[in-house]
TORLOTI-67936 format. One record per residue (C-alpha): chain; residue number from 0; x, y, z. Coordinates in Angstrom, 3 decimals. Layout:
// residues N
<"A"; NUM; <X; Y; Z>>,
...
END
This chain:
// residues 211
<"A"; 0; <1.732; -54.176; -1.345>>,
<"A"; 1; <0.296; -55.416; 2.185>>,
<"A"; 2; <3.217; -55.196; 4.682>>,
<"A"; 3; <2.853; -56.908; 8.603>>,
<"A"; 4; <2.369; -54.748; 11.224>>,
<"A"; 5; <3.771; -55.306; 14.992>>,
<"A"; 6; <3.263; -53.329; 17.948>>,
<"A"; 7; <6.426; -52.157; 19.897>>,
<"A"; 8; <6.682; -51.322; 23.525>>,
<"A"; 9; <8.736; -48.539; 24.743>>,
<"A"; 10; <11.588; -51.461; 25.943>>,
<"A"; 11; <11.242; -53.367; 22.678>>,
<"A"; 12; <9.408; -56.023; 23.203>>,
<"A"; 13; <6.205; -57.163; 20.711>>,
<"A"; 14; <3.626; -57.546; 23.612>>,
<"A"; 15; <1.102; -54.975; 22.306>>,
<"A"; 16; <1.730; -52.308; 24.512>>,
<"A"; 17; <3.430; -49.991; 22.437>>,
<"A"; 18; <3.908; -47.993; 19.173>>,
<"A"; 19; <2.638; -49.273; 15.945>>,
<"A"; 20; <5.710; -49.814; 13.518>>,
<"A"; 21; <5.751; -51.164; 9.579>>,
<"A"; 22; <8.211; -53.965; 9.481>>,
<"A"; 23; <8.670; -53.481; 5.965>>,
<"A"; 24; <9.746; -49.141; 5.946>>,
<"A"; 25; <10.195; -48.864; 9.877>>,
<"A"; 26; <7.434; -45.903; 9.746>>,
<"A"; 27; <5.036; -45.479; 12.443>>,
<"A"; 28; <1.737; -44.996; 10.522>>,
<"A"; 29; <-0.453; -42.600; 11.766>>,
<"A"; 30; <-3.517; -45.253; 12.406>>,
<"A"; 31; <-4.116; -47.264; 15.389>>,
<"A"; 32; <-5.482; -50.347; 15.245>>,
<"A"; 33; <-9.261; -49.632; 15.876>>,
<"A"; 34; <-9.300; -46.726; 13.050>>,
<"A"; 35; <-10.006; -43.755; 15.962>>,
<"A"; 36; <-6.905; -42.127; 15.937>>,
<"A"; 37; <-7.294; -41.459; 11.938>>,
<"A"; 38; <-10.691; -40.380; 12.705>>,
<"A"; 39; <-9.341; -37.585; 15.253>>,
<"A"; 40; <-6.591; -36.731; 12.800>>,
<"A"; 41; <-8.766; -36.300; 9.705>>,
<"A"; 42; <-10.926; -34.000; 11.663>>,
<"A"; 43; <-8.349; -31.753; 12.976>>,
<"A"; 44; <-7.115; -31.604; 9.406>>,
<"A"; 45; <-10.339; -30.892; 8.260>>,
<"A"; 46; <-10.702; -28.010; 10.874>>,
<"A"; 47; <-6.937; -26.567; 10.009>>,
<"A"; 48; <-7.547; -26.692; 6.688>>,
<"A"; 49; <-11.388; -24.365; 7.058>>,
<"A"; 50; <-9.151; -21.826; 9.404>>,
<"A"; 51; <-6.627; -21.419; 6.725>>,
<"A"; 52; <-9.098; -20.912; 4.188>>,
<"A"; 53; <-10.970; -18.527; 6.507>>,
<"A"; 54; <-7.716; -16.757; 6.978>>,
<"A"; 55; <-7.197; -16.302; 3.424>>,
<"A"; 56; <-10.552; -15.079; 2.582>>,
<"A"; 57; <-10.441; -12.369; 5.445>>,
<"A"; 58; <-7.010; -11.323; 4.103>>,
<"A"; 59; <-8.124; -10.691; 0.769>>,
<"A"; 60; <-10.876; -8.812; 1.683>>,
<"A"; 61; <-8.759; -6.482; 3.984>>,
<"A"; 62; <-6.025; -6.285; 1.089>>,
<"A"; 63; <-9.212; -5.003; -1.209>>,
<"A"; 64; <-10.529; -2.866; 1.319>>,
<"A"; 65; <-10.085; 0.972; 0.431>>,
<"A"; 66; <-7.191; 2.337; 2.611>>,
<"A"; 67; <-7.485; 6.043; 1.819>>,
<"A"; 68; <-4.317; 8.228; 0.721>>,
<"A"; 69; <-1.313; 8.909; 2.571>>,
<"A"; 70; <1.721; 10.867; 1.289>>,
<"A"; 71; <5.071; 11.894; 2.998>>,
<"A"; 72; <7.259; 14.775; 2.341>>,
<"A"; 73; <10.763; 15.226; 2.874>>,
<"A"; 74; <13.098; 18.215; 2.632>>,
<"A"; 75; <12.284; 22.081; 3.066>>,
<"A"; 76; <8.879; 21.052; 4.133>>,
<"A"; 77; <8.560; 17.433; 5.749>>,
<"A"; 78; <5.547; 15.427; 7.465>>,
<"A"; 79; <2.945; 13.490; 6.279>>,
<"A"; 80; <-0.201; 14.295; 4.350>>,
<"A"; 81; <-3.268; 11.588; 4.865>>,
<"A"; 82; <-6.885; 11.563; 3.735>>,
<"A"; 83; <-9.403; 8.509; 4.912>>,
<"A"; 84; <-11.169; 6.348; 2.549>>,
<"A"; 85; <-13.206; 7.042; 0.662>>,
<"A"; 86; <-11.197; 10.039; 0.089>>,
<"A"; 87; <-14.562; 12.396; -0.515>>,
<"A"; 88; <-12.617; 15.599; -0.881>>,
<"A"; 89; <-10.001; 14.436; -3.883>>,
<"A"; 90; <-11.050; 14.562; -7.486>>,
<"A"; 91; <-9.678; 11.393; -8.765>>,
<"A"; 92; <-9.661; 9.686; -12.793>>,
<"A"; 93; <-7.182; 8.229; -14.578>>,
<"A"; 94; <-6.176; 11.718; -16.503>>,
<"A"; 95; <-5.935; 14.002; -13.178>>,
<"A"; 96; <-5.876; 12.911; -9.374>>,
<"A"; 97; <-5.925; 15.888; -7.014>>,
<"A"; 98; <-6.091; 15.981; -3.288>>,
<"A"; 99; <-6.535; 18.839; -1.006>>,
<"A"; 100; <-5.739; 17.925; 2.275>>,
<"A"; 101; <-5.533; 20.195; 5.265>>,
<"A"; 102; <-2.171; 19.911; 7.628>>,
<"A"; 103; <0.504; 21.620; 9.864>>,
<"A"; 104; <3.406; 19.731; 8.751>>,
<"A"; 105; <7.109; 21.265; 8.455>>,
<"A"; 106; <7.993; 25.103; 8.753>>,
<"A"; 107; <6.078; 26.549; 5.914>>,
<"A"; 108; <7.027; 30.130; 5.640>>,
<"A"; 109; <4.660; 33.036; 4.296>>,
<"A"; 110; <5.005; 34.038; 0.776>>,
<"A"; 111; <6.336; 37.445; 0.231>>,
<"A"; 112; <3.082; 39.710; -0.766>>,
<"A"; 113; <0.842; 36.516; -0.251>>,
<"A"; 114; <-2.503; 36.591; 1.954>>,
<"A"; 115; <-2.299; 32.879; 2.408>>,
<"A"; 116; <-2.350; 31.923; 6.234>>,
<"A"; 117; <0.497; 29.704; 6.487>>,
<"A"; 118; <-0.134; 29.198; 10.538>>,
<"A"; 119; <-2.489; 26.443; 11.801>>,
<"A"; 120; <-3.591; 23.867; 9.215>>,
<"A"; 121; <-2.514; 25.440; 5.842>>,
<"A"; 122; <-4.050; 23.580; 2.901>>,
<"A"; 123; <-1.812; 21.444; 0.748>>,
<"A"; 124; <-3.007; 20.422; -2.630>>,
<"A"; 125; <-0.964; 17.462; -4.488>>,
<"A"; 126; <-2.128; 17.365; -8.365>>,
<"A"; 127; <-1.072; 14.303; -10.532>>,
<"A"; 128; <-1.371; 14.890; -14.419>>,
<"A"; 129; <-1.167; 12.197; -16.647>>,
<"A"; 130; <-0.816; 12.208; -20.242>>,
<"A"; 131; <-3.805; 10.171; -21.551>>,
<"A"; 132; <-6.980; 9.881; -20.210>>,
<"A"; 133; <-6.193; 5.863; -19.785>>,
<"A"; 134; <-4.086; 6.560; -16.976>>,
<"A"; 135; <-1.093; 4.300; -16.254>>,
<"A"; 136; <2.792; 4.707; -14.910>>,
<"A"; 137; <5.086; 7.569; -15.983>>,
<"A"; 138; <8.545; 8.069; -15.269>>,
<"A"; 139; <11.060; 10.859; -15.558>>,
<"A"; 140; <12.704; 12.795; -16.571>>,
<"A"; 141; <9.816; 15.529; -16.073>>,
<"A"; 142; <9.978; 19.082; -17.629>>,
<"A"; 143; <9.602; 21.783; -15.726>>,
<"A"; 144; <6.755; 22.829; -17.977>>,
<"A"; 145; <5.095; 19.830; -17.922>>,
<"A"; 146; <2.069; 20.948; -16.149>>,
<"A"; 147; <1.065; 23.378; -18.759>>,
<"A"; 148; <2.644; 21.026; -21.530>>,
<"A"; 149; <-0.486; 18.372; -21.134>>,
<"A"; 150; <1.963; 16.123; -18.342>>,
<"A"; 151; <2.823; 13.684; -17.172>>,
<"A"; 152; <3.297; 16.171; -14.397>>,
<"A"; 153; <3.293; 15.948; -10.436>>,
<"A"; 154; <2.473; 19.256; -8.643>>,
<"A"; 155; <2.493; 20.394; -4.688>>,
<"A"; 156; <1.037; 23.598; -3.959>>,
<"A"; 157; <0.138; 25.557; -1.116>>,
<"A"; 158; <-2.689; 27.730; -2.744>>,
<"A"; 159; <-1.622; 31.355; -3.616>>,
<"A"; 160; <1.478; 30.562; -1.817>>,
<"A"; 161; <3.844; 28.118; -3.100>>,
<"A"; 162; <4.402; 25.527; -5.362>>,
<"A"; 163; <6.478; 22.845; -6.461>>,
<"A"; 164; <6.911; 20.254; -9.818>>,
<"A"; 165; <8.540; 17.056; -10.110>>,
<"A"; 166; <11.402; 16.522; -12.237>>,
<"A"; 167; <12.205; 13.208; -11.708>>,
<"A"; 168; <10.986; 9.781; -10.453>>,
<"A"; 169; <8.010; 7.672; -11.056>>,
<"A"; 170; <4.313; 7.760; -10.660>>,
<"A"; 171; <1.236; 5.739; -11.054>>,
<"A"; 172; <-2.245; 7.054; -11.487>>,
<"A"; 173; <-5.274; 4.668; -12.374>>,
<"A"; 174; <-7.993; 7.291; -11.154>>,
<"A"; 175; <-8.963; 5.843; -7.299>>,
<"A"; 176; <-5.897; 3.879; -7.000>>,
<"A"; 177; <-2.097; 5.074; -7.361>>,
<"A"; 178; <1.609; 5.519; -6.244>>,
<"A"; 179; <4.174; 8.146; -6.512>>,
<"A"; 180; <8.089; 8.542; -5.686>>,
<"A"; 181; <9.277; 11.861; -7.061>>,
<"A"; 182; <11.752; 14.613; -6.368>>,
<"A"; 183; <10.054; 18.221; -6.760>>,
<"A"; 184; <12.032; 21.649; -7.272>>,
<"A"; 185; <10.545; 24.988; -6.908>>,
<"A"; 186; <7.850; 25.732; -9.681>>,
<"A"; 187; <9.240; 28.714; -11.638>>,
<"A"; 188; <6.438; 28.543; -14.237>>,
<"A"; 189; <2.916; 28.704; -11.371>>,
<"A"; 190; <0.903; 31.823; -12.755>>,
<"A"; 191; <-0.249; 32.282; -8.921>>,
<"A"; 192; <2.218; 30.657; -6.843>>,
<"A"; 193; <5.763; 32.311; -5.502>>,
<"A"; 194; <8.437; 28.973; -6.187>>,
<"A"; 195; <8.636; 26.947; -2.895>>,
<"A"; 196; <11.642; 27.512; -0.865>>,
<"A"; 197; <13.969; 24.372; -1.423>>,
<"A"; 198; <13.584; 21.296; -3.334>>,
<"A"; 199; <11.350; 18.372; -1.726>>,
<"A"; 200; <10.519; 14.333; -2.229>>,
<"A"; 201; <7.318; 12.872; -2.177>>,
<"A"; 202; <6.043; 9.532; -1.843>>,
<"A"; 203; <3.423; 7.565; -1.226>>,
<"A"; 204; <0.098; 5.948; -2.180>>,
<"A"; 205; <-3.758; 5.856; -2.617>>,
<"A"; 206; <-6.787; 3.174; -2.193>>,
<"A"; 207; <-9.826; 4.925; -2.455>>,
<"A"; 208; <-13.672; 4.052; -3.213>>,
<"A"; 209; <-15.882; 5.476; -5.808>>,
<"A"; 210; <-18.165; 7.900; -4.805>>,
END
């Protein structure tokens, strides 16, 4: 439907010195009478669209980029364990994910009769055992013997010193990626390590590149 246009000044006259109005709707179209405003608007819109698309692509690329591993322990031992991508020190597949990280966190006491050096930056080993080679998400309760029963299991160890094992919570292991939030108790079934002092909570995730 064709409607008439008038140009209205700020004082309400129609002398052609002001804004363009659509008399049928009262709206002010985004077009000037010579079309130059439309061209400028279209150019600005295309520029904004291109910027938005570029930002989206960059965000997607950043999210897909490997970020390494980060685990937080709380309880008798507390602090954060991190390993940068591509997690070259880790052994990662959908059956077993194993991280070995040196870190001076918490107050880890020397185990009686242990030769492990608990000063400086002791080695912490975090191991995830999936029940199947396909990996997946596993939820507790977990048996305290789960590590010797084929999993699923989560172990935290200071090798030759202390060990803890998960009894509740959830973890996901897909090899190069995964996440965890579990409660751990002293592991009384480890053949080489002493039960860790007190309970722990372990949370975190990993996203590691292939190597």
